[in-house]
N, C-alpha and C positions, 0 to 999 in steps of 0.2 A: 605460379609458375606454369609454363605453358609446356606439357607434357609432348613436345612435337618431334620431328624428326630431329631437328638442330638439338634438343635436348638429351635424346638417346644416343646420337652420335657422339656427342661428348662426353657422355659416361663410358662409352666403349673405348674412346681414345684415350681418356684419363685412367683406364682401368678401374673404373669405379662400379664392378660388376657384383656387387655381393649377393646378387640374387643367383649367378651361376656357379653351380656347384661342381662344374668340371667333369662332368658325366651323365648318363641319364638317368633321370628320378627313378629309382627303384619301383615307385608306386605303379608308374607308367608302364614300365617294363613288365612288370606282373601283370597288369591289364592285357597288353598287348600279346604275351605268353598264352592268352586265353581266347583270343581272337579266332573266330571259325576259319576264317581265311587270311592268306599272306597278300591277296590280290584285293584287298578293300582300298578304297581311295580315301587316302588321311591327309588331313591338313593339320599344319602345326603352326598355330599363330603367333606373332610374338617369338618367333624361334631362337633367336640370337646366335648363338654359337652353333646350335642344332645338334646339340649332343644325342637327344632323343632321337632325331632323323638319322644320325650316323648309326645308332644301336639298332634302329628299326632296319635300315639296309643292312647291316650285318647278320642280323635274324632272317632276313630273306624276303622283307616285304618290298613290294614291286611298284607301287602307286602312291610316291610319298611328294607331297608339297609343303614347303616352307614358305612364311612370309614373315619380313621383318622391314621396319624402316631405316634400319642401320645397314649401310653399304659395307662397312668396316668388319661388323660382326658376320655378316654372309661371307665375305672374302675369307675370313679365317675358316668358315666351314668349307668353303670350295677349296681352300687349300689342303684340307685334311682328308677330302673325298675325291677320289678320281671321277671325272665327268661319267655320268651314267645317264641313260633315259628312266631309269626307276626313280629319279629325283628331280622335282622341278623348284627351283629356288629363285623366289620372286622378291624383290628389292620395293615395297610399296606398304599401302595402308589396307589393313585388314577390312574396313569399312568400306573400301572402294573395290574391293576384290570381288570377282563373281566366279561361280563355279559350282561343281556338284560333288559332294562328297559322302562317304558312308561314315567316316568318324571324323572328328575335330578333336584333337587331343590338347587339353590346357595345363599348361604348366608355366606359372609366373606371368602370364600375360594379362589375364581379367584384374589382378590384383595392381597392376602397374598402371591400369587406366584410369583415367579421372572418374570418380564415382558416379558424375553425371552421364557418363556413356554405358553405364551397365545395362539399361533397358535396349539401347541400341546393339549393344553386344549380344544380348540374348535374341534380338530379333534378327539381326543378321546371321548369326550361328544357324538360327532354325530355316533361314533362306537358303543357306550353302549347304546344309544338309540334304540328302536325297530320301526318298519315301523311307521311313523306319531306321534312318540315320539316328546314331548316337554322338552327344557330346559329352566325353568323359575327362577326369582329371582332378588336379587338385584345387581346393581354394582354401584361402585361409581362414580360419576360425580365431578371430581375436576382435575386440571392438572396432567399429569403423571409426576413426579419427578424421580430423582435417587434414594432419600431417601424412605424407607419403610421398611416392609410393616406397613400401606396399601399402595399399589400405586393406584395411580389413573387411570382415563380414561375419554373418551368423547363419546358421542353419535356417532360422524364419525368414531372414532376408532372401536369401537364395532359394528357398521354396517358392516365397511369393512372386518373385522375380522370373523365376524360370517356369514355375507351373502354367503361365500363360501358354508357351509355345511347346512345354515338354513334358512328359510322362515321368515324375521323378523315380527312377528305378532304383538307385543307390544314393544317399547322402549322410554318409557317416564318418565318424573319427577313422582317420589314416592309420591303418596299425603299422605301417612300414615307412614312414616318413623318415629323412634323414635326422640324425641327432639335434641339431639346432633348431628343427621344426618340430620335432615330438610334440603331439598334445595341442598342436596350433594349425593343423591342417585337416580338412575334410575330404574325403574320395567321393567324387560324384558320377554318377552315370545318368544322365538325362537324354532320354528316348523322344525323338520328333513325333508329335501328334501328328 
């Protein structure tokens, strides 16, 4: 299976979006509530319908960027949110994106990637983050199988993968996962070295 633009566009067009919970993930919003400034430059890769971006805008954040391969998913986001210079919407490939961010928020993007791209994800996240920047969000905690997405992973795998580029500040069982994912998610904060 090729997890490319065509694959993801067809999933959205056919409403096969089981990963979409219809609102911002509580764990990410709890994290956002603790951020020191609403002016941080935040990137949300694989944003889909952009529920986190919408919630962050409503909370007063001023420099948000979302990127996704699916034009139809991003169009749904644009239909819900009036045009604003506080949100940049990019239809494109995360791995081809350039910029400088204070935070990258992870929510169902990493687990949707072909596992062969995980090292590239860690490296590219590192390059997109400004000095002292952090990658924060949710990572699945169940055995990595050949079937997916979603693809699982473990604390040991994530520690080995990300510690090359990041200081592991937090990597622990998520206490406020949505009910279907309870006990299957880790919350992580990785700080750029």
